[in-house]
C-alpha positions as CSV (number, residue, x, y, z in Angstrom):
1,M,0.0,0.0,0.0
2,Q,2.8,2.4,0.8
3,A,4.3,1.8,-2.6
4,V,1.1,2.6,-4.4
5,Y,0.6,5.6,-2.2
6,Q,4.1,6.8,-3.1
7,W,3.2,6.3,-6.8
8,I,0.0,8.4,-6.4
9,V,1.6,11.2,-4.5
10,A,5.1,11.4,-6.1
11,G,4.5,9.9,-9.5
12,E,7.6,7.8,-9.3
13,D,8.0,4.6,-11.4
14,A,7.6,1.2,-9.8
15,G,11.4,0.4,-10.0
16,A,12.4,3.5,-8.1
17,I,9.7,2.9,-5.5
18,E,10.7,-0.7,-5.0
19,A,14.4,0.3,-4.7
20,H,13.5,2.9,-2.1
21,L,11.3,0.6,-0.1
22,S,13.6,-2.4,-0.3
23,D,15.9,-0.5,2.2
24,S,13.0,-0.3,4.7
25,P,13.2,-2.3,8.0
26,G,11.4,-5.6,7.6
27,F,11.2,-5.5,3.8
28,E,13.5,-8.6,3.7
29,L,10.6,-10.6,5.2
30,A,8.3,-9.7,2.4
31,D,7.6,-11.9,-0.6
32,R,9.4,-9.7,-3.1
33,A,8.0,-11.4,-6.2
34,H,4.5,-10.9,-5.0
35,F,5.2,-7.3,-3.9
36,S,6.7,-6.5,-7.3
37,E,3.7,-8.1,-9.2
38,L,1.2,-6.2,-7.1
39,L,2.9,-2.9,-7.5
40,A,3.6,-3.2,-11.2
41,G,0.1,-4.6,-11.9
42,T,-1.7,-2.0,-9.9
43,I,0.2,0.8,-11.7
44,R,-0.2,-0.8,-15.1
45,E,-3.9,-1.3,-14.6
46,A,-4.7,1.9,-12.6
47,T,-7.0,3.4,-15.3
48,A,-9.2,0.2,-15.5
49,L,-9.1,-0.2,-11.7
50,R,-10.2,3.4,-11.2
51,E,-13.1,2.7,-13.5
52,Q,-14.0,-0.4,-11.4
53,I,-14.1,1.6,-8.2
54,A,-15.5,4.9,-9.6
55,A,-18.9,3.3,-10.2
56,H,-19.2,2.7,-6.4
57,L,-17.9,6.1,-5.1
58,D,-19.9,9.0,-3.8
59,R,-17.2,11.4,-5.0
60,R,-14.7,11.6,-7.8
61,V,-11.6,9.4,-7.7
62,E,-9.5,12.6,-7.6
63,D,-11.3,13.6,-4.4
64,L,-10.3,10.5,-2.5
65,S,-7.6,10.8,0.1
66,P,-4.3,9.4,-1.2
67,V,-4.5,6.6,1.4
68,E,-8.0,5.6,0.5
69,H,-7.1,5.8,-3.2
70,A,-4.1,3.6,-2.8
71,V,-5.9,1.0,-0.7
72,L,-8.8,0.9,-3.1
73,L,-6.6,0.5,-6.1
74,L,-4.6,-2.3,-4.5
75,G,-7.8,-4.0,-3.2
76,A,-9.5,-3.8,-6.6
77,Y,-6.4,-5.2,-8.3
78,E,-6.3,-8.2,-6.0
79,L,-10.0,-8.7,-6.5
80,V,-9.7,-8.7,-10.2
81,R,-6.3,-10.4,-10.7
82,H,-6.0,-12.7,-7.8
83,P,-9.0,-15.0,-7.6
84,E,-7.0,-17.4,-5.5
85,I,-7.2,-15.0,-2.6
86,P,-10.7,-15.1,-1.1
87,Y,-12.5,-11.8,-1.5
88,R,-13.1,-11.6,2.3
89,V,-9.3,-11.7,2.8
90,V,-8.7,-9.0,0.3
91,I,-11.4,-6.7,1.9
92,N,-10.2,-7.5,5.4
93,E,-6.6,-6.6,4.5
94,A,-7.7,-3.4,2.8
95,V,-9.8,-2.4,5.9
96,E,-6.8,-3.0,8.2
97,L,-4.6,-0.9,6.0
98,A,-7.2,1.9,6.0
99,K,-7.5,1.7,9.8
100,T,-3.7,1.9,10.2
101,F,-2.9,4.6,7.7
102,G,-6.2,6.3,6.9
103,G,-8.6,8.8,8.5
104,T,-10.9,8.0,11.3
105,D,-13.7,6.4,9.3
106,G,-11.9,5.8,6.0
107,F,-11.9,2.0,6.6
108,K,-15.7,2.0,6.5
109,Y,-15.7,3.6,3.1
110,V,-13.0,1.2,1.8
111,N,-15.0,-1.7,3.1
112,G,-18.2,-0.6,1.3
113,V,-16.6,0.2,-2.0
114,L,-14.6,-3.0,-2.2
115,D,-17.6,-5.0,-1.1
116,R,-19.5,-3.6,-4.1
117,V,-16.5,-4.2,-6.4
118,A,-16.3,-7.8,-5.2
119,S,-20.1,-8.2,-6.0
120,K,-19.3,-7.3,-9.6
121,V,-16.0,-9.1,-10.2
122,R,-16.4,-12.1,-7.8
123,S,-20.1,-12.7,-8.2
124,A,-19.6,-16.5,-8.4
125,E,-17.6,-16.5,-5.2
126,L,-20.2,-14.5,-3.4
127,G,-22.8,-17.0,-4.4
């Protein structure tokens, strides 16, 4: 999430962001291949992902806080491109990120938007 946030705020490319974050404490514990795929994929598909989430927003994407924006892009990417991860896990992880890094009630907003995205892209899983 921090890498996608950095991309939104600073406009750096994925390689520069990854190089910067790889020096962060604890990064050596991360699954680097998965991290790289999520970052590059989210950036590459940002336009389509914004279209996925925009349909469920009560404001323009540009009016989202950078934290909510990053969490929603990443969550939408996982919902669309990683069906092996249960949708509830994706949403729960996004909610926890929003609680940790976002505003007071931003996690509720993230939960609602990603739940609606999941109902569209994971309708079979939702039953």
